[in-house]
Each structure stands twice: as structure tokens, then as C-alpha cells.
KOLBA-297704 format. One line per 2 residues: number of its first residue (from 0); for each residue x, y, z of C-alpha. Coordinates in steps of 0.5 Angstrom, whole numbers. Layout:
<recs>
NUM> X Y Z ~ ...
</recs>
This chain:
<recs>
0> -9 -6 0 ~ -4 -8 -5
2> 1 -2 -3 ~ 1 -5 4
4> 0 -13 2 ~ 6 -13 -4
6> 11 -10 1 ~ 10 -15 6
8> 11 -20 1 ~ 17 -18 -2
10> 20 -17 5 ~ 18 -24 7
12> 21 -27 0 ~ 27 -23 1
14> 28 -26 8 ~ 27 -33 6
16> 32 -32 0 ~ 37 -28 5
18> 36 -34 10 ~ 38 -39 4
20> 43 -35 1 ~ 48 -33 7
22> 49 -40 9 ~ 50 -42 2
24> 55 -37 2 ~ 59 -38 8
26> 59 -46 6 ~ 62 -44 0
28> 68 -40 3 ~ 69 -46 8
30> 69 -51 3 ~ 74 -47 -1
32> 78 -46 5 ~ 78 -54 7
34> 80 -56 0 ~ 86 -52 0
36> 87 -54 7 ~ 86 -62 5
38> 91 -60 -1 ~ 96 -58 4
40> 96 -63 9 ~ 97 -68 3
42> 103 -64 1 ~ 106 -64 8
44> 105 -72 9 ~ 109 -72 2
46> 114 -68 5 ~ 114 -71 11
48> 115 -78 8 ~ 121 -75 4
50> 124 -72 11 ~ 123 -78 15
52> 128 -82 10 ~ 133 -77 11
54> 133 -77 18 ~ 133 -84 19
56> 140 -85 16 ~ 146 -82 18
58> 147 -75 16 ~ 154 -77 13
60> 151 -82 9 ~ 151 -81 1
62> 144 -84 1 ~ 142 -79 6
64> 145 -73 3 ~ 141 -75 -4
66> 135 -76 0 ~ 136 -69 3
68> 138 -66 -4 ~ 131 -69 -7
70> 127 -66 -1 ~ 130 -59 -3
72> 129 -60 -10 ~ 122 -62 -9
74> 121 -56 -4 ~ 124 -51 -9
76> 120 -54 -15 ~ 113 -54 -10
78> 115 -47 -9 ~ 116 -44 -16
80> 110 -48 -18 ~ 105 -46 -13
82> 108 -40 -10 ~ 107 -43 -3
84> 113 -43 2 ~ 114 -50 5
86> 120 -53 10 ~ 122 -58 14
88> 124 -56 21 ~ 128 -60 27
90> 125 -59 34 ~ 129 -54 35
92> 126 -50 30 ~ 133 -50 25
94> 131 -51 18 ~ 133 -58 15
96> 130 -56 8 ~ 126 -50 6
98> 124 -46 0 ~ 125 -41 -1
100> 132 -41 2 ~ 132 -38 8
102> 125 -39 9 ~ 123 -40 17
104> 117 -42 21 ~ 112 -36 20
106> 111 -32 27 ~ 104 -29 25
108> 98 -32 22 ~ 98 -38 27
110> 105 -41 25 ~ 108 -41 32
112> 102 -45 35 ~ 101 -49 29
114> 109 -51 30 ~ 108 -53 37
116> 102 -57 36 ~ 105 -61 31
118> 111 -62 36 ~ 106 -65 40
120> 105 -70 35 ~ 98 -67 33
122> 97 -64 26 ~ 95 -57 27
124> 88 -55 28 ~ 85 -52 21
126> 86 -44 20 ~ 81 -39 22
128> 77 -37 16 ~ 80 -33 11
130> 74 -28 8 ~ 75 -25 1
132> 76 -18 4 ~ 82 -21 8
134> 89 -22 6 ~ 91 -27 11
136> 95 -34 10 ~ 94 -41 11
138> 99 -44 15 ~ 99 -52 16
140> 104 -56 20 ~ 104 -64 20
142> 109 -68 25 ~ 115 -72 22
144> 115 -78 26 ~ 120 -84 27
146> 119 -90 31 ~ 114 -86 35
148> 118 -80 36 ~ 117 -73 33
150> 123 -71 30 ~ 121 -66 25
152> 115 -61 23 ~ 113 -60 16
154> 110 -53 15 ~ 107 -50 9
156> 105 -43 8 ~ 100 -41 3
158> 97 -35 0 ~ 90 -34 0
160> 89 -30 -7 ~ 86 -35 -11
162> 82 -38 -6 ~ 79 -31 -4
164> 78 -30 -12 ~ 74 -36 -12
166> 70 -35 -6 ~ 68 -28 -9
168> 66 -31 -16 ~ 62 -36 -12
170> 59 -31 -8 ~ 57 -26 -14
172> 54 -32 -17 ~ 50 -33 -11
174> 48 -26 -11 ~ 46 -26 -18
176> 42 -32 -17 ~ 39 -29 -11
178> 37 -22 -15 ~ 34 -26 -21
180> 30 -30 -16 ~ 28 -24 -12
182> 26 -21 -19 ~ 22 -27 -20
184> 19 -27 -14 ~ 17 -20 -14
186> 14 -22 -21 ~ 10 -27 -18
188> 8 -23 -12 ~ 5 -18 -16
190> 1 -23 -20 ~ -1 -26 -14
192> -3 -20 -11 ~ -7 -17 -17
194> -11 -24 -18 ~ -13 -24 -10
196> -15 -17 -10 ~ -18 -16 -17
198> -25 -19 -14 ~ -24 -14 -8
200> -23 -8 -12 ~ -29 -10 -16
202> -33 -11 -9 ~ -30 -5 -6
204> -32 -1 -13 ~ -39 -4 -13
206> -40 -2 -5 ~ -38 5 -7
208> -43 5 -12 ~ -49 2 -8
210> -47 7 -2 ~ -48 13 -7
212> -55 11 -9 ~ -53 7 -16
214> -57 0 -13 ~ -56 -3 -20
216> -49 -4 -19 ~ -47 -12 -18
218> -40 -16 -18 ~ -38 -21 -23
220> -37 -27 -19 ~ -31 -29 -23
222> -23 -30 -22 ~ -20 -30 -15
224> -20 -35 -10 ~ -26 -39 -8
226> -27 -35 -2 ~ -28 -28 -5
228> -32 -31 -11 ~ -37 -34 -6
230> -37 -27 -2 ~ -38 -24 -9
232> -44 -28 -10 ~ -47 -27 -3
234> -46 -19 -4 ~ -50 -20 -10
236> -56 -23 -6 ~ -55 -18 -1
238> -55 -12 -6 ~ -62 -16 -9
240> -65 -16 -2 ~ -63 -9 0
242> -66 -6 -7 ~ -72 -10 -6
244> -73 -8 1 ~ -72 0 -1
246> -76 -1 -7 ~ -82 -3 -3
248> -80 3 2 ~ -81 7 -4
250> -87 4 -7 ~ -90 5 0
252> -88 12 1 ~ -90 14 -6
254> -97 11 -5 ~ -98 14 2
256> -96 21 0 ~ -101 20 -6
258> -107 17 -2 ~ -106 23 4
260> -106 29 -1 ~ -113 28 -3
262> -116 28 4 ~ -111 33 6
264> -113 38 1 ~ -120 37 3
266> -118 38 10 ~ -115 45 8
268> -121 47 4 ~ -125 46 10
270> -120 50 15 ~ -121 56 10
272> -129 55 10 ~ -129 55 17
274> -124 61 17 ~ -129 65 14
276> -134 64 20 ~ -129 67 25
278> -127 74 26 ~ -120 76 22
280> -113 74 25 ~ -116 69 29
282> -109 65 32 ~ -112 58 32
284> -114 58 25 ~ -108 61 23
286> -104 56 27 ~ -108 50 24
288> -107 53 17 ~ -100 54 18
290> -99 47 20 ~ -103 44 15
292> -99 47 9 ~ -93 45 12
294> -96 38 12 ~ -97 38 5
296> -90 41 4 ~ -88 34 7
298> -92 30 3 ~ -90 33 -3
300> -82 32 -1 ~ -84 25 1
302> -87 24 -6 ~ -81 27 -9
304> -76 23 -5 ~ -79 17 -7
306> -79 19 -15 ~ -72 21 -14
308> -70 15 -11 ~ -73 11 -17
310> -71 15 -23 ~ -66 14 -28
312> -61 20 -29 ~ -61 23 -36
314> -54 25 -37 ~ -52 31 -42
316> -47 35 -44 ~ -49 41 -40
318> -46 48 -39 ~ -46 49 -32
320> -44 56 -32 ~ -51 58 -36
322> -55 53 -32 ~ -52 56 -25
324> -54 63 -28 ~ -61 61 -30
326> -62 59 -22 ~ -59 65 -19
328> -63 69 -24 ~ -70 65 -21
330> -68 66 -14 ~ -65 73 -14
332> -72 77 -13 ~ -73 73 -7
334> -66 75 -4 ~ -68 82 -6
336> -74 81 -2 ~ -70 79 4
338> -65 84 3 ~ -60 79 2
340> -54 80 -4 ~ -54 74 -9
342> -48 74 -13 ~ -45 69 -18
344> -38 68 -20 ~ -39 65 -27
346> -34 61 -31 ~ -35 57 -38
348> -35 50 -35 ~ -39 44 -38
350> -40 37 -35 ~ -44 31 -36
352> -50 32 -31 ~ -58 31 -31
354> -60 39 -32 ~ -67 38 -29
356> -64 34 -23 ~ -58 39 -22
358> -63 45 -23 ~ -67 42 -17
360> -61 41 -13 ~ -58 48 -14
362> -65 50 -12 ~ -65 46 -6
364> -58 49 -4 ~ -60 56 -6
366> -66 56 -2 ~ -63 53 4
368> -58 59 4 ~ -63 64 3
370> -67 62 9 ~ -61 62 14
372> -57 68 11 ~ -59 75 15
374> -61 81 11 ~ -55 85 9
376> -51 79 8 ~ -49 76 2
378> -50 69 -2 ~ -44 67 -7
380> -45 62 -13 ~ -39 60 -16
382> -37 56 -22 ~ -30 53 -23
384> -27 46 -26 ~ -24 42 -21
386> -20 36 -24 ~ -24 31 -27
388> -30 35 -24 ~ -34 41 -25
390> -36 44 -18 ~ -41 49 -16
392> -40 52 -9 ~ -45 56 -5
394> -43 60 0 ~ -47 64 5
396> -46 68 11 ~ -51 65 16
398> -50 62 23 ~ -47 56 20
400> -47 49 24 ~ -42 46 29
402> -38 40 27 ~ -43 35 29
404> -48 38 26 ~ -44 38 19
406> -44 31 20 ~ -51 30 20
408> -53 35 15 ~ -57 32 9
410> -60 26 13 ~ -67 25 12
412> -72 30 16 ~ -66 32 20
414> -66 40 22 ~ -61 43 27
416> -65 44 34 ~ -64 52 34
418> -67 52 27 ~ -74 48 28
420> -78 54 27 ~ -75 55 20
422> -80 53 14 ~ -78 47 11
424> -79 39 12 ~ -72 37 12
426> -72 33 6 ~ -69 38 1
428> -62 37 1 ~ -63 29 2
430> -67 29 -5 ~ -61 34 -8
432> -56 28 -6 ~ -60 23 -9
434> -61 26 -15 ~ -54 28 -16
436> -51 21 -14 ~ -55 18 -20
438> -51 22 -25 ~ -44 21 -21
440> -45 27 -17 ~ -43 29 -10
442> -45 34 -5 ~ -41 36 1
444> -41 41 6 ~ -36 45 10
446> -35 51 15 ~ -35 58 11
448> -30 63 15 ~ -31 67 19
450> -39 64 19 ~ -43 61 15
452> -44 54 11 ~ -40 53 4
454> -44 47 0 ~ -40 44 -6
456> -44 41 -12 ~ -39 37 -16
458> -41 33 -23 ~ -36 29 -27
460> -33 33 -33 ~ -33 26 -37
462> -38 22 -40 ~ -39 15 -35
464> -40 11 -42 ~ -33 13 -44
</recs>
């Protein structure tokens, strides 16, 4: 869940930061350019005031020439100091004064449009935004007005290198701030998801333990949001109730199995006595005897199931290869009697398991394989290491099971429809699963190509206490 929730939070945080950072960067660029434009407007106003005094006098007047010389000197100094082209132009476009010498109204960059707007008595519109990756210039034009008439136009043509550098530095600072904020947000998101999901992980582990038979597992109702703490308490109450119900069920099954054994034994004895009074080979007596023995086996398995669900696993470091060899040797006479080859692939593998429970599980699996494997075929028992587990695989060459039947194998009392006439109660594999789960083991079923069943028993290689 964390791998899905954390990227979503990071994505949303990135969107929020971009939604804040992009407008801030655009606003910074616009503010820097506006500051330059305002400075140029002030400059054009100052030059316009000087030009107005020049044009207000007769060009042959000495004072007018002095003012013109002053204007040219100011424009030259301005250009030398700031590197900005500037000039005052008559309505015809001829230069009254300009710096550098011979500088004219620029045609590109909106210069001609700005000049025409100033001739109409308006200050030119703000130039288009210049971005750091562009090499544009800022042209600003203001009219020189005398007695209500526009008599000249002041034009400045500013380079934008410094402005673009300032914008770029500002953007880098914003970007650095965004990255720092993103790192902090990621750290906060990691801590938040850990805090929120820690109770979920604990709850998931406890649910898995209970699902695999470890009914004592509970959730510590501490940490996380209040809703999850309340859920943990409710889960513990539910687990307590389920455990009580299962304990009552186990007690009932154990008591019923025990109480029925004596009457059933007496009934089977009377059947044997009755058989002595009848001719040999009586089919009804044979059928009753078979059903009685089957009922006795079911009662024994029910009692074994109840005890298996109640018993605690006695885990020991066990030589799995030796234990499997022992069980194969015990079942080999029956296999030879049926004409089935029982073969073992042994390996030196150890694991933490309850030897009695693992032996019982292997007996149930090997017995099941020998039941359904026809004469002349083979049953293979192999032992190997499998990561954190040691595994024992039992592969037979019987008829196998369908996909639907594979999903149901191991259910209590379940048997495939075409195998109803085979001896057994349908509880052996259920008991095996419970015995293995008590020690952290598992049992899985799969197809064994081209036909047959592959049963895999896994037990942990490391101590549960470690």
C-alpha cells in the first residue's frame, strides 16, 4: 500500500509546488522587466524636459544651442554609463540629438510602433516580455509636448542582458527553494505514510497469522490515527470471539469423537459376533463391517483434527533429509505391495520444524500419493533448500486434479467426485495443513505434468524466535 500511496502524495505535492512556483517565477520576470521599463520612462521624461527647452527657442539662439549641447552631453553620458541607446527625434524621424552618434529609431523590437504611438501623444505600450533565453531589447518612447502639440519623441533602446541575468538568478533561487521544499515534503510524506500505515501492516500480519492457524496473534493498539487504533481494538475483540468459538467447536468435536468411540467399538464387536453365525462371504456383513471401519477412521481423524488445532508446535532444528528418508522407508513396503516405485532425492537440508507434526504431514501426503498412483508408476519425494524455507516435494503419476479441484483440495471432508470410492475420510490433508501452520510451514498443490499431483511442503530455515 505504501508503494501506491507515497507516489500519489509526492505527485500531488509536486503539483502544489509547481502551482506556486511557476506563477512566482513569471511574476518575478514581469517585475524585473517592469522595473526596467519604469526607469526608462523616467529617463525619457528627463530627456523630454531638456528637449522641450531646446525646441522652445529659436535654433539660432545661443541659449538654445547650449541646451542642445547639454542634451547631447547628457545622452552621451547616459549611453557611456548604461550602454543604452537614446535619442530625441523630430516628427519627421530626423534626430535632434542621439547617443551614440548617428543612432536612429530601431526598426525591430517594436521601435517603429513605439515611435508612432508617441507621435500620437501617448507613451508607448510596455514591450513584450523578454525571457532569460531570449536576446530581445526594450524600446520605450515618450512624446515631447509643447503647448499641447507633440513636437518630438524621446526613444530609448535598452539591452536586456543584466535584466535576464537577474531573472535567471531569481528563477534559480525559486528552483532551489522548490527542490528543498520538495525534499522536505517527501520526508514528511514518508514519515506520514509510515505513521499511518504501520498499524495497517501490523493488522495485516496479525490477519495472516490467524488465517494460517496462529489464533493467539493479536494487534498492539498503539500508534497511528485514532480510527486505526479503534480498528485494532475491534480486530482483537473479533479475534478473541473467533478463538472462543473455535475452541468450543474443537472441544465439541473432541468430546463427540471420544464419546462415540466406545459405542462404535461395541457395535463393531457385535457385527463380528453376528458374522460368525452367518455363512462365509456374506456381502451384507462385509459391507456393514467396511462402513463401520470407515466410521471409526473418521472418528479417529476428527479427534486428531481437534488435537492438532489445539496443540502447540514443538519447534526443533531438524534434519529434513533424514526425516523424509525415514518416512519413505516406512511407506516403501506398501508401495512395493501396490507395484509403485517410491523414490527419494535426498539432500542435506535443515529447518526449524516440529518433527512429529512434519512426519504426520508427510505420512498424509505420501499416503495420498500412493492411493492414487497406479501400479508401474512412480512417486518421487525430493528435499531441497528454497530461499528462507526448506521444501519437500511429493510428485505422483496419478490421474491428477482439475483447476477447480486444486482450489478445494485440503478442505475438510472434501474429496473429488471420481475418488469417492477410495478409502479415506477427507481429513488427512486438512490435519497436515494445520500441523504445518502451527510451526510456520505451508503446504501447496499444483499440477504435475503430464499427469499427476505435485505437493510442496515448506518449513522455515530460521528460528521463529530469531
